N, C-alpha and C positions, 0 to 999 in steps of 0.2 A: 389600090394603085397609090394613094396618098401615102400609105405605110411604106411602100417601096421607095417613094421619093425622099421620105424622111431618113431612111436608112441607106441612101445610095452611096454616100461616102464610106459607110462601114462596110458595105458589100465590095466597094472597090478596094478597100484596104485589105480585106480578107482575100480578095482575088490575087492582089499583089504578093501578099505574104504566102499563099499557096504556091504561086509560081516560083518564088525564090527558094522554097523548100523542096521543089520537085527533084533537084540534083541530089540533095541530101537523102531524100527517101530512096532514089534509085541506087546510090552508094550503099545504104544500109541493106537494101534487098539483095543486091549482088554480092554482099559480104558473106551471104549464106550459099553462094553458088559453088557447084563443082563442075568447072567448065571442062569441055572435052579436050580442047586444045590449049594453046598458051594465051589466047585472047578471051577475056571475060566479058564478051559482048551479048551473048545469048544465054538466057537462064536454062541450065541443063538438068541439074538435079540438087535437091536441097542438101547442104552439108554444113557441119559446124567445125570443120577442119581449121579454117582460117582463125576461128576464135579460141579453139583449144590450143593451137600452135601458132601464135602470131609471129614468132621469129623463125618460122619454117623457110622463108625466102632468105637466101644468102644475103648478108650484109644489111638487111633492113632494120634490125634492132640497133645495130651500130650507128646508122645513120640517124634513126629516130632519137636515140640517146644524145648525139652530138647537137641535134637541133633543140632538144629540150634544154641541154646544158647552156647553149649559147643564148637561146631565148629567155630563159630565167634570169641568167646573169646580165644580159643586155637590158631586159625590162626593169631590174632592180636599180642599176645604175642610172638609166636614163630617167627613171621615175624621181630618183633623188635629185639629180641635176635639174630636170625639167621643173620640178616643183619649187626649188629655190630660185630659178630664173623667172618662173611665173609670178611668185610673190614680189620679186624685185620689179618686174614690169608692171605689175598691177597695183602696187602700193606706193612706189616711190617715183620721183621725177629726178633724173640725172642726165648729165651730158652724155650724148650718144645713145639715148633711149630709142629714138626713131630708127637709127642705124641698127640697133640690136633687134628691133622688131622685123626689119627687112631681112636680116641675116637668119633669123628663126624661120622666116617664111620660106626662104630660098630652097632648103632641102626638099620641102613639100611640092614646090613648083617645078624643080629640076627633073627632067627625065631620067629614069633609073640607069639607062645605058650610060648617059653623060656621067651621072654620079659614080656608077661602078668603075668606069675607065679612069676617071679623075682620081679616085681613091687608090686604084691599082698604081697609078703613076706616083702619087704621094708615098704610098708604102715603099715602092721600089727606091725613091730618092731617099727615104728615111732608113733604108736597110732593114725593113721589117719583111720578113718572108711570108709568102702566102701560106695560109692555114688557119686554124682556130682563132689564133690571136687576131690576125688581120680581119677576119670576119666579124669577130666580137667588137673590135673598135668601129668597124663600118656600120654595125647595126646600132651601136650606141649613138653614133653621130646622126643618123637619119631618125632614129625614134625619139631623140630629145625634142625635136621640133613638134611632134604630135602630142607629147606629154605637156608641153609648155601651153599649147592651144587649149587642151582639155582642162587643165588646172587654171589657167587664166581666166577662162569662162566662168569657172566656179568661184574664184576669188573676186570677180567683179560683182557678184551677187551678195557677197557677205555684208552685213550691216555692221559698220564700224561702232555703232552705239553699244553693241554687245561687249566689244573689247573694252570700250570706255566704262561700261558698267562694272566689268571685272576689275578693272583698275580702281575704280572708286570704292570697291569692296575689299580692297587690300591686296589684290594679286599682283605679283611682279610681272615683268614682261615675259620671262620664261614660263611662268604658271599660266599667263593669259594665252599664251601661244599653244601650250600643251593641252589645256583644258577647254579652250573655247575655239580658237582659230582653227587648230588642226582638226578637230572632230567635225567642224562645219565643212572644211575643205576636203574631208576624207572621201565624199563620193566622187569628187572631180580627180583626186589623186588615184583612187581605185580604177576609175574609168580610163585614165592615162596610162596606168600600168598594164591593164588588160589589153589596151590597144597596142602598146608597145610590144608585149609578148606575141599577139597575134601577127603583127607586121613582121616581127623578127623570125618567128616560126615558119612564116608562109613565104618569105623572100626567097627568090630564086636568082634574079638578073644580078644584083649587086653581090650576092654570094658567090655566083659563078665567076665572076671576075677575080675574085680574091680568095678563092678556094685552091687547095692543092689536091693531087690525085689521092692523097690519104684522108682528106677531110671532106667527105661527101655528106652534105645534109640531107634531110628527108625530102625536100622538094627537088633537090638534084637527083636523089635516087629514083623518084617517081618519073622524072623527066626521061632519065636514061632507060628505065624499064619500060616506058611507053613504046619504045621502038622494037622491043622484042617481047612485049606482053607483060602488062601490069599484074603482079602477083595478087591473088585474092586477099592476101594479108594487108595490103595497102588499103583495100576497102574497109576492112574491119578496124584498123588503126584510124582511119578517117572518121568512121562512125563514132568511135569512142571519143575522139577530139571534139567532134560536134556535140555530143551528149554532155561533155564536160562543160563546154562553153555555155550550152543552153542552161545547164544546171547552176551555173555561176550567175547568169542573168536572172533565172527565176529566184534564186536566193537573195539576189540584191533587191528584187522588186518586193519580195516578201518583207525583208528587213525594213525596207523603206515604207511600206504600208503600215508595219507595226508602230514605227516611230511616229509616223503622221497621227495614228490613232491615239498614241500616248499623249502626244502634244495637244491634240483636240480634247 
C-alpha cells in the first residue's frame, strides 16, 4: 500500500497518457480495416490496401501535399520572424515593448472564427484572392505568436555570463551569437517551429475562411469526407503523421539526454 502511495502520481500520469493515446491507437487499428460500406466504424476485415495505395481516394494526396507545403513554408517563416521578435522582447528594453507583448498575445486569445473572418475582410480589402497565398499569410500571422512564446521562454533562461565569457575570449558579436547564443536557444526555436507546423497543418477554421474551391487542405478534405464516409487512407496518413511526430519527440529527448551526459 505504501508503494502505491509513493507512485500514485506516476500511475495518474500514465493513465492520462494512455487516455490521450487511445484515439491514435484506434486510428492506427482502423487504418488496416476493409470496411463493408463507406463508413469505417466497425472493424470488418484486415487489409493493407490503405497503406499500399495511400492516394487511392480521389484528391487526398493533393490536399495532403498542399497542407504540407503551406505548413512547412509557414513554420519556417514564422520561426524566423518569431525568433527575432523573441530575442528583441527578451533582451532589450524599448518604447512600445509592453504594447508589442500585448499584440503578440492577442492572436492566441482571439477566437479562430473572429480571426478567420477578420483576415478574410483584410484580404478582400487588400485585393488578395482566396487561395494558397491567403492561407499561407494567415497561417504565418497566427503561428508567429506561438513561436515567440516558445523562444522567449528559452531566451529568458540563458545565462548572459556565457556570452560575456565568449566576448572576453575574443569572439565578436556575430561569432558569439552563432556559436554560443544560437545553440543554447536552439531547443526553444525547434519547439516553436514544430508547434507552428502542427498548428498550420491542423488548422481548419481560419483556412476555411480564406480557401478557394481549388485549394482544399487536408483538414478541409477530412471534414468534407466525413459527411459521405472518411476513406481508410485518411487513417493511414494520420497514423504516419503521428508516428513522425512521435519520432521527432523521441529523437529530441535522446539528443538532449546525450548532451546532458556529455556535460556531466
